C-alpha positions in Angstrom: 9.6 7.0 -16.6 11.8 9.2 -18.4 14.7 11.1 -16.5 14.2 15.1 -16.6 16.9 17.7 -15.9 17.0 21.0 -14.5 19.7 23.5 -13.5 19.1 25.4 -10.3 21.4 27.7 -8.4 22.4 27.1 -4.7 21.5 30.2 -2.5 22.4 31.2 0.9 20.1 31.9 3.9 20.5 32.6 7.2 24.2 32.1 8.8 24.6 28.3 8.0 22.5 27.2 5.5 22.1 26.4 1.8 19.0 25.9 -0.4 17.9 24.8 -3.5 14.3 25.7 -5.0 12.5 22.6 -6.6 10.4 22.9 -10.0 6.9 23.8 -9.7 6.0 21.0 -11.9 7.9 18.5 -10.4 6.2 19.1 -7.0 2.8 18.9 -8.3 3.7 15.5 -10.1 4.8 13.9 -6.9 1.9 15.2 -4.9 4.1 17.2 -2.5 2.8 20.3 -0.9 4.2 22.8 1.4 5.5 21.4 4.8 6.4 17.9 3.6 9.4 16.5 4.6 11.9 15.1 2.0 14.7 12.8 2.4 18.4 13.8 1.2 21.3 11.4 0.8 24.9 11.9 0.5 26.2 8.8 -1.6 29.8 9.9 -2.3 31.9 13.0 -2.8 29.8 14.2 -6.0 26.5 12.6 -5.5 23.6 14.2 -3.7 20.0 12.1 -3.9 16.9 13.7 -3.0 13.4 11.5 -2.0 10.0 12.4 -1.7 8.2 10.8 1.5 7.5 7.1 1.8 4.5 6.5 -0.5 2.4 5.3 2.1 2.3 8.8 3.7 1.8 10.3 0.2 -1.3 8.0 -0.9 -3.6 8.9 2.1 -6.0 11.4 -0.4 -6.7 7.7 -2.1 -6.8 5.7 0.7 -10.7 5.4 1.0 -13.4 4.8 -1.8 -17.3 4.7 -1.3 -18.9 2.6 -3.8 -22.7 3.1 -4.3 -24.7 0.4 -6.2 -28.2 0.6 -7.3 -30.7 -2.4 -6.3 -30.6 -4.4 -9.1 -26.8 -4.3 -9.4 -25.1 -7.8 -8.9 -22.2 -9.1 -11.2 -21.1 -5.4 -12.0 -20.5 -5.2 -8.2 -17.4 -7.3 -8.9 -16.0 -5.6 -11.6 -16.1 -2.5 -9.9 -14.7 -3.9 -6.8 -11.5 -5.3 -9.0 -11.0 -1.9 -10.4 -10.9 -0.1 -7.3 -8.7 -3.0 -5.8 -6.6 -2.2 -9.1 -6.2 1.5 -8.2 -4.8 1.2 -5.0 -7.4 1.9 -2.6 -6.9 0.5 0.9 -10.8 0.9 2.0 -13.5 0.1 0.2 -17.0 1.0 1.5 -20.1 -1.1 -0.5 -23.2 1.3 0.3 -26.6 0.7 -1.1 -27.6 3.9 -3.1 -31.3 3.4 -1.3 -32.5 1.0 1.0 -30.4 -1.9 1.9 -28.0 -4.3 0.2 -29.9 -7.5 -0.9 -28.6 -11.1 -0.1 -27.2 -11.7 -3.6 -25.3 -8.5 -3.5 -23.6 -9.5 0.2 -22.6 -12.7 -1.1 -21.1 -11.1 -4.5 -19.0 -8.9 -2.3 -17.7 -11.8 0.1 -16.9 -14.2 -2.8 -15.2 -11.3 -4.5 -13.0 -10.7 -1.7 -12.5 -14.4 -0.7 -11.5 -15.7 -4.3 -10.0 -12.5 -6.2 -8.7 -9.8 -4.0 -5.5 -10.7 -2.0 -4.9 -9.5 1.2 -8.2 -8.1 1.6 -10.5 -8.6 4.4 -14.2 -7.6 5.3 -13.9 -5.7 8.5 -17.8 -4.8 8.2 -21.0 -6.6 7.0 -24.5 -5.7 7.3 -27.3 -5.0 5.0 -26.7 -1.3 5.1 -23.1 -1.9 3.8 -19.8 -3.7 3.6 -16.5 -2.4 4.2 -13.1 -4.1 2.8 -9.9 -3.4 3.9 -6.7 -4.0 1.8 -4.5 -5.3 4.7 -1.3 -6.6 2.5 1.7 -4.2 2.2 2.8 -3.7 -1.3 6.4 -4.5 -0.6 6.2 -7.6 1.5 5.3 -9.5 -1.7 7.3 -8.1 -4.7 6.1 -8.4 -8.4 8.8 -11.2 -9.2 7.5 -13.0 -6.1 4.0 -13.2 -7.0 4.7 -14.0 -10.6 6.8 -17.1 -9.4 4.0 -18.0 -7.3 1.6 -17.8 -10.6 3.9 -19.8 -12.6 4.1 -22.3 -10.1 0.1 -23.0 -9.7 -0.3 -22.5 -13.4 2.4 -25.1 -14.3 0.6 -27.3 -11.4 -2.6 -27.0 -12.9 -1.4 -28.1 -16.3 0.7 -31.2 -15.2 -2.7 -32.0 -12.9 -5.1 -31.7 -15.5 -3.1 -34.0 -17.8 -2.5 -36.7 -14.9 -6.1 -36.2 -14.2 -6.9 -37.2 -18.1 -4.6 -40.2 -17.8 -6.1 -41.6 -14.7 -9.7 -40.3 -15.5 -9.5 -38.9 -12.0 -12.6 -36.3 -11.9 -11.9 -35.2 -8.2 -8.5 -33.9 -9.6 -9.6 -32.2 -12.5 -12.2 -30.3 -10.3 -9.3 -29.5 -8.2 -7.8 -28.0 -11.2 -10.6 -25.6 -12.2 -10.7 -24.4 -8.5 -7.0 -23.7 -8.7 -7.5 -20.9 -11.4 -9.3 -18.8 -8.9 -5.6 -18.9 -7.1 -3.9 -17.8 -10.0 -6.3 -15.2 -10.9 -5.9 -13.6 -7.2 -2.0 -13.4 -7.9 -2.5 -11.8 -11.1 -4.6 -9.1 -9.8 -2.4 -8.3 -6.8 0.5 -7.8 -9.5 -1.7 -5.5 -11.7 -2.4 -3.5 -8.5 1.3 -3.1 -7.7 1.9 -2.2 -11.2 -0.9 0.4 -11.3 0.8 2.0 -8.5 4.2 2.1 -9.3 3.3 3.4 -12.8 1.7 6.3 -10.9 4.7 6.8 -8.5 8.3 7.3 -9.6 9.5 6.6 -6.1 7.4 3.3 -5.6 8.4 2.5 -9.4 12.2 1.9 -7.8 11.1 0.7 -4.7 9.4 -2.3 -6.2 12.9 -2.9 -8.4 11.5 -1.6 -12.0 14.0 0.3 -14.2 11.3 2.6 -16.1 7.6 2.7 -16.5 7.6 0.7 -19.6 9.0 -2.2 -17.9 5.6 -2.3 -16.3 3.7 -2.8 -19.2 6.2 -5.9 -19.9 5.1 -7.5 -16.8 1.3 -6.7 -17.1 1.7 -8.8 -20.5 3.4 -11.7 -18.9 0.7 -11.8 -16.3 -2.0 -12.2 -19.0 0.1 -15.0 -20.6 0.3 -17.1 -17.4 -3.3 -16.5 -16.5 -4.4 -17.9 -19.7 -1.9 -20.7 -19.1 -3.8 -21.8 -16.1 -7.2 -21.1 -18.2 -6.1 -23.6 -20.7 -5.5 -26.0 -17.9 -8.9 -25.5 -16.4 -10.2 -26.2 -20.4 -8.8 -29.5 -20.5 -9.9 -30.5 -17.0 -13.4 -29.5 -17.9 -13.2 -31.7 -20.8 -12.7 -34.6 -18.6 -15.5 -33.7 -16.6 -17.7 -33.4 -19.2 -17.3 -36.5 -21.3 -15.9 -38.8 -18.2 -14.4 -41.3 -20.6 -10.8 -42.2 -20.7 -8.4 -41.7 -24.0 -6.4 -44.5 -25.1 -3.3 -45.1 -23.2 -0.8 -44.6 -26.4 -2.4 -41.3 -26.9 -2.4 -40.3 -23.1 1.5 -40.7 -23.3 2.4 -38.9 -26.2 0.0 -35.9 -24.8 1.8 -36.2 -21.6 5.2 -35.7 -23.8 3.7 -32.6 -25.2 2.7 -31.2 -22.3 6.1 -31.5 -20.7 7.9 -30.2 -23.5 5.3 -27.2 -23.6 6.0 -26.6 -19.6 9.8 -26.8 -20.4 9.6 -23.8 -22.6 7.3 -22.0 -20.3 10.4 -22.8 -17.3 12.7 -21.4 -20.1 10.8 -18.2 -20.7 10.4 -17.1 -17.2 14.1 -17.8 -16.2 14.8 -15.5 -19.0 12.4 -13.0 -17.9 13.9 -13.2 -14.2 17.5 -13.3 -15.4 16.7 -10.7 -17.9 18.6 -12.8 -20.4 18.2 -11.7 -24.0 20.1 -14.6 -25.4 18.1 -17.2 -23.2 14.8 -15.5 -24.5 16.0 -15.9 -28.3 17.0 -19.6 -27.5 13.2 -20.1 -26.2 11.6 -18.6 -29.1 13.1 -20.9 -31.5 12.7 -24.1 -28.9 8.8 -23.5 -29.0 8.8 -24.4 -32.8 9.7 -27.6 -31.8 6.0 -28.2 -30.5 4.6 -29.0 -34.2 6.7 -32.6 -33.7 4.7 -33.4 -30.6 1.6 -32.2 -32.0 2.2 -34.2 -35.4 2.9 -37.6 -33.2 -0.4 -36.9 -31.4 -2.5 -36.6 -34.7 -0.6 -39.2 -36.6 -1.8 -41.7 -33.4 -5.2 -40.1 -33.3 -5.9 -41.4 -36.9 -6.5 -45.1 -36.0 -9.5 -43.9 -33.6 -13.1 -44.6 -34.9 -14.9 -42.6 -32.4 -15.4 -39.1 -33.6 -16.0 -37.5 -30.3 -12.5 -39.0 -29.1 -10.7 -37.5 -32.0 -12.6 -34.1 -31.5 -11.5 -34.4 -27.4 -7.7 -35.1 -28.7 -7.5 -32.2 -31.1 -8.9 -29.9 -28.6 -6.4 -31.1 -25.7 -3.5 -30.9 -28.1 -4.8 -27.3 -29.1 -4.9 -26.2 -25.5 -1.0 -27.5 -24.6 0.1 -25.9 -27.8 -1.1 -22.9 -26.6 0.7 -23.0 -23.7 4.1 -23.3 -25.7 2.9 -20.3 -27.7 2.3 -18.0 -24.4 5.3 -19.0 -23.3 6.9 -17.6 -26.7 4.9 -14.9 -26.3 6.5 -14.4 -22.8 10.0 -14.6 -24.2 9.3 -11.9 -26.8 8.5 -9.5 -24.1 11.8 -10.3 -22.2 13.8 -9.4 -26.0 11.9 -6.2 -25.9 12.5 -5.5 -22.3 16.1 -6.2 -22.8 17.1 -5.3 -26.1 18.8 -1.9 -25.4 21.5 -4.2 -22.9 22.2 -6.1 -26.0 22.6 -3.4 -28.2 25.3 -2.0 -25.2 27.0 -5.2 -25.2 27.2 -5.3 -29.2 28.8 -1.8 -29.0 
């Protein structure tokens, strides 16, 4: 968010107080009104800082949402719930426009709360309506903390998918698919935080962002991590669908390729958290080496006689290569977020 500056005169009032007026547009932008209390901090002999009330106090207007649904709605209910969760509502009341909620509608809401909406609980459930409350404090789990958890889960999914392939372990493959919901939950939570931060300059600083532009960068990072988990699920689905082990020689090369892709992901995320422009540059260059691993697998698969097996190998390597590409995309985002710091160093 851009900094804005105005000059105002200090005025004397009463016998011992000085006052400074605030620009009307600033007051409106921050959602303040007459009677609101603001915090003032004297940092040193030349700096005064003024802060609006805590975000939780000012956000009461947007605390409750009522979602009325038609009798035939089911899948669209979940999409609407996610949208309201993103917008920062603390209580969502799901009600039928007419009659009652049918069992399918109630189950869809309950599954969404359980699988997708982190920090949410159902506090009332009946055919007349369901009330969802978001209990999580936005500052208890930081964006960086949630992203680190997402990365850990996505990497574990990728490693477990390849392990399931090497052992032809169908149970482990199914567990990989189930874990994808957990990755998405963290993603939804982060998006909720980012939307709130963009709309509120005070919360932007509280969450540790330098400006609103960084929120867009983090949103793109989250998308790339989500896609990493998706590709691990694709590999796991392949195992469940075909239920036939691949040759050991090819499996070993696939494992090597996957380890390399995950190392690139590690490097890009390290650059993100360190805000390291040079590390991001190195990561992008390193990503090009994924082609070498893909070539080794392609050369080994030439000896395969079974067309189905060749197709599976091609598809698995494609999924792993995409993970490396997503890691490179994250590194590109880090470059964009930190290019100005790099220019200052050069000067």
